[in-house]
N, C-alpha and C positions, 0 to 999 in steps of 0.2 A: 185660498189658492187651490186650484185643482191638482190633485195628486196624480201624476203620470205614472205609468208602469215602472219607469226608471226610479221615480221617487219612492214608490212602494217597495221596489226591490232593495233600494238603499236602506229604507227604514227597517225592513225585515232583516237585512244584514247587520244593522246596528243592534237590533234586538237580540239577535243570535249571539253577537259578540258580548253584549252585556250579560246575557244568561250564562255564557261560558265563563266570563270573568267572575260572576257571582258564585257559580258552582265550584270554580277552582279555589276561590277564597274560602268557601265553606269547607271544602276538602282539606285545604291547608290547615285551617283552624282545627279541624277534627284530628288531623294527623299529628298536630303539635299538642293536642290535649290528651295526656295519658289516661285520664279518667274515662275516655271514650272506649278504651279497651276493657271489655267485660272481665278479662282474666285478672285485672288489677284489683286488689282488695286491701281493706284497712280494717284491722281487728278492733280498734277502738278509736274514739274521736281524736285523740292525740297521738295515735300510733302512725308509723311511717306507711306509705303506700308500698305494697309488695306485689311482685310479679313472679309467676312460676318459671323456673328454668328446668328444662327437660334433662334427663340423664344423657350421658354421652362420653366420648373419648376424645382426647386431644393431645397435641405435643406441647408439653410445658417447657418453658425456657427458650433459649436461643441457640440455634446451630452455629458452629464456629464461623461459617462463611457469612452469616447474617448479623454478626455482632455490630452494634452501634458504637460509634466513637463517643466516649464520655467527653463533653465539651469542657469539663473542668480540668481534665488531665491530658487530653489529646490522645488517649489510648483507649482500646476497647474494654468494655466492662466484662468481667469474667465470673461474677457471682451468680449468673443465671445459666450456668452450664453444670453438667451436661444436659442437653435436651432429652426428655424422656416421655414415654407414653403414660398418661394418667386417665383412669376411669372415674367418672363423676356420677354420683347418684343424684336424683332429682331433688331440688330444694327451691325455696323462694328467696328472692333478694329485694332489698329496698331499691326502688327505681331512682331514688335520689340519696345523696349523703344525708345523714341525720342533721336536721336543721337547728338553728338557734331556738326557734319556737318549740320544737319537739323536745329538745334537751331541757328547756326551761320548765316544761310540764313535769319532767322527771325530778328536777331539783325542787320544785314546789311540793310535789307529793312526798318526797323522801328526805329532803334537807341533806342530801348527800354532800359531803365535803370534797370538793374537787382538788386537783393538783394546786399547790400553793405557789408554784413558780412556772413561768412560761417563757420560752425563747421568743425574744422580740427582735425583729430584723430591721427596725427603723433607724438604727445607728448606721451612719454611712460607712461602707466598707466592711461591715461585720455584724455581729449580733450580741445581745446581752441576755442574761438570764434574769428576768424581772419578776419581782413579787407584786408589781402593780398590774401586770397583765393577767388576764383570766378569760374564760369563755364569754364573760360579759364585757370584757374590755380587751380586745385583741390588738389595740393600737390603731384601728381604723374603724370607720362606721360600718355596721352591718345591719341588714334588715332581718326580719324573722324567718324569711325563706332562704337565707344564705346558710352554707354549711357551718356548723359549730366548730370552733377551733380552740386551741389551748387545752386539748383533751389528752389525758394519759391513757394508756392501755387499761388501767384499772377503772378509770372513769367510764370508758366505753363498755367494759365488761359489766360494770354495775348497772348501766342503763339497760343492757340486754337482759339481765336478771330481773330487773323491775318489770320490763315488758312481759317476760315470761310469767311473772307472778300475777299481774293484773289481767292477763288474757288467757292464761292456762295453756299457752302455745310455747313451742320451743324456739325462742329467740336466742340468738348468739352472734358472735362475730364470725365472719366467713373464714374458712381455712384458706391458706395461701393458694392452694390448687383451685378451690372454688372461686376465689376472687379472680384469678387469671382466666379461668374458663369463662366466667361471666363477662370479663372485660374484653376478651377476644371476640366473643359472640360468633365464633366460626371462622374468624379471619386468622391467617397464618403469618401475617406480616408484623412489623413492630408496632403498628398502630391499628386500632380497630377499624379505621376508615381506609386502610391500605398501607402503602409503603412510602408515601411522600409526605414531607413536612409542609409543603407549600400551602395546602388547604387546611392546616391544623386548626386555624381559628374559626372554622365552621363547626368544629366538633369539641373543642376543649379550651378551657381558660388556662392558658400557659403563660410563661413569662413574656411581658410586654415592655415597651419603652416606658421608663419612669418607675418600674418596679424596684422595691427595696433590694439592696445587695446582700446576698447570703454570706459572701466571703470575698476576699481580695481576688481569688481565682475566678469568682463569678464576674467581677468587674472586667477582667481580661476577656472572659468568654463573651461578654456582652458586645465587645468591640466588633465581633464578627457580624453583628446585626441580627434582626429577627425576620423570619420568613413572612410574617403577617402581624396584624394588630387585632387582637380579639376584643378590644374595647373595654377591658377591665384591668385595672392596676392591681386590685385586691380581689377578694372573693366575688363571685357572681351569683345571682339568685338561681335557685333550682330550675332547670329546664331552659336556661338561656342558650344552650347549644343543642346540636342535634344528638339524638339518642343513637346507641349502637343497634345492631340487628336484633338483639334480645329485648329492646325497648328500655334499656337502662342508660341513665344520663351521668355524665361527669366521672366515668370510670378512669379517665385520664385528665389530669389537671384539677383545678379548683383547690381541693385539699388532699394531702396524703391521707391514706386510710389504713387504720390498724387492722391486722388479721390475727388469727388465733396462734399461729406458729411462733416458736422460738427462732431466734436468729441463727443461721448457719452460713458459713462462708461460701458454700455452693450447694448443688443438689446431689452431691455424692451421698448415697444412703437415704435419700428422701423417699417417703412412701409413694406408691403408685395407685392408691385406691381413693385418693381425694381427701384423706383424713389429715388432721393437723399433725405437724412434726413438732412435738413438744418434748419436754424433759423436766425432771424434778428440779425445783428451785430455779426456774427460768427467770433471769433478770433482764435479758435483752429480747425484745420482740421485733416484729417486721412491719414496716409500713410499705404500702404499694400505691402506684398511680401518679406520683408527682403532684405538683401544686401550681398555684398561680405565680409562685416565685421561681419555678424551675423551667429551664429551656425545654422545648418540645422533646429533645432527645432524652432528657431525664424524666419524661412523663410518658414513656412508652408502656406497653402492656407487660413487658418483661422486667423493667427496672425494679429493683428491690433494695431496701435500705434497712439496716439494723439500728434500733434505737432503744435506750433504756425504757423499760415498761413504765417506770414511774415518771418519765419525762413528758413534757408537753411543749408544743410550739404553736405559734399563731397560724401556721399552715398545716396543722395535723388534726384530723378529725376521724370519722369512721362512717360506715354504713352497716346495716344489720342483715342477717339472713335468718331463715326460719326452716326448721325441719318439716318433713311431710308425713311422718308416721307417729302414732301415739307412743311408741316405745322410746322415742327420742325426747319425750317431755322432760324439761328441766325443772328441778324442784325449787330453785331460787330461794334457798334457805336464808340467804343474806337479808331478806326483808321480813322473815317470819316473826322474829321477836319484836322488831321495831313496829311492825304494822299491826300485828294481831294482839299484842299485849295491851291491857287496859290503859296503861300509862303512855302508850305510843301514839302514832298518828291515827290508827284506826279507832282507838278508845277516845281520843280527843274529838274526832269527827262525830262519833256516836253521841257523846255527851252533849256536844254543841247543837246537834241537829235531830237526833232520834230518841233521846232518852225518854221524852214524854210519850212516845208511842211504843215503848217496849212492852212485849207480851211474854207470857210464859212460853217455854220452849215448844211444847206440844201445840199450843194455840197458834203460835207464830207459824210453825211449820205447816199446820193444817190450813192456814189462810193463804200462804204464799208458796209453799214448797220449799225445799232446801237446796236446790241446785243453783249454781252461780247465775245463770242467765235469768231465771225466774226472779230471783232476789234483785238483780240489777234492774230489771224492768219495774218491779214494785217500787224500789227506792227512787228511780229516776222519774217515773210518771205518776207516782202516788198510789197508795193502797186503797182498800175499800172503806166503806163507812164504819165497819166494825172496829178497824184499827185506827182510822182517821190519820193515816200517814200522809203528810203533804208531799207534793211533787217537788223534787229537788233538781229538775233538769235546768232550771234557770239560776239556781243558787250554787250548785256544785259542778265541777268538771266531771267528765266521764271517768277520769283517772281517780279522782277522790271517791266517786261512787263505787268504783271497783275495790278501793281500799276498804270502804264500809262493808261491802259484800263479804270480803275475805275475813274481816273482823267478826261480823255476825256469825258466819259459818264456823269460824274458829272457836268463838265463845260458846257456841251451842254444840260443838262436837260433830258438825255435819261434814 
């Protein structure tokens, strides 16, 4: 068939549309892929993805005129007042909540004993404290990319100490001020996406039809209905919803997140420099952000709840932050004896894998150097012919190799 000018114009129009659709698709995929951002870094194979947050100033808490109505009580929440100015220094934050897979790497490396009881909400009209529930069995099926639950404050803190130890970086839980600053991402409303609840399900995994009941008051609150359906009754995989302006996901909904601070009834006397508000023998901590079990009003950037630090619940997890200066380095002494002692994890890994290639201190140091990164490379990818060290990159995880590195350095006084 002869192509007329009209046919040629139509063909060109279709080609242009196809190109535009393809470009938009690529752009959308790139925008939804956090690893496309060169600022995002990971300090080890099993470490969380981290993104830097610049220093700044913001209004923490809620002004009296802007208080949200607590759907459980029908009255306004008052524990997020008075609103006050806080100055935040730069830090890095996990773009996702710590996942089941990431937490499992920690447990494998340290054999840390987690909380023995966990709040289970599957009982109709209420909850139970169950010894059968744990981070491995929250009462619903979870994938490795979903946020870990049934985590106590002490479990979360232990994880950050381990990360600090294996990376030499200052990992920790965020302060309450840092958490809210990162959650708001420059927004002044109750939600990082604005002031309305109608489009919450584009941004957060909050309470939906079919969700377990937290309490009898929750049953009554559910009768008012839900503004939208986010598609998840329980936790959702990381990155299922849109990120905030800082490039951080799930700051609202999915799982409550532990912060460093002790629980206080309001902000009277709170620090204004972004530091944690702690006290000696603190038994009650703070969780932020709401969860998949909470209505959107209970998952705002200002809602805060006090919980026993030793407690755990299937909708309670955490994310990590990292300091930016060397002076902030955490010693992480909790892992020193267990990991560096010859009878601990490090000694066991050494005896099982490296004993045959052990050298005298001076010889070993001369071959490979004594700094962490040089030793890590030698163990992971194999030594030279003199030492005949095999490559362990296929046999051991990066986390285990870090344990080996720390053990060798400790045993040799490096």
